[in-house]
N, C-alpha and C positions, 0 to 999 in steps of 0.2 A: 559484478559479482559473481561467483561464478555457481553454477546450479546447485551444488552441494553445502549444507553447510557444516563449517567447523568451529570447533569449541571456540579458535580462535579467532573465527570471525565478530568484529565490529558493525553490528547493520546500522547504515545513517539513515537518517528521518530523511523518507522521499518526499518531503512539503517542497513545491517550487513554489511557495508562496499566491497560489492563485486559489484560495480556499473558499471553494463555490460549490455546495451539493445539489445534484439533480435532484429528479423526484422519487429515486430509488434510495436517496441518503448517500450517494456515492462522489467523493471530490471528486468533480471532471479537471482540477489537478495534477493529485499525485494519485486518484484510484483508489484507495483507503476509503472503507464506511465511514459513517460517523461515529459508530461504536469502536471502528479500529483506531480511529485517531482520537479521540477521548482517551483509550486504554495505553495508546504506545506508551507510556511513563511508567506504563506495572508491568509491560510485558517483557520476558526474556527474549536475549539475544535471537534462540532455534525461536521463538512465537515470533519474534520482529521479523525475520530472515522468509516466515511463510506469510505473512500479512504484504511484505513487498510483491514477493511472487505471485500473490493472487492479485494484489494492487496491477502489477504488471498485464496481467490479461486483461481484464478488466478497462483497464485504458486501450487495450487492443480494438478489444469490442467497441465500446466508446467513440475511439477514433476511425474505427470502420466502417459505425453507422449503423450496428449490429445488435445495440443493445439503446 
């Protein structure tokens, strides 16, 4: 997905089926917080886009050992 959200974009659920929360309640599989995972079905497409982008940043930090 591109960096900019378009109202025509459909944001896919980033879950990869490796759902384990770390001590900060961040899923080590997709990078979403516990609350983001629970709220996913009620979020707008724009909100989902923001969540996915934040989750990517978190996963990068987790995978680089900085968090």
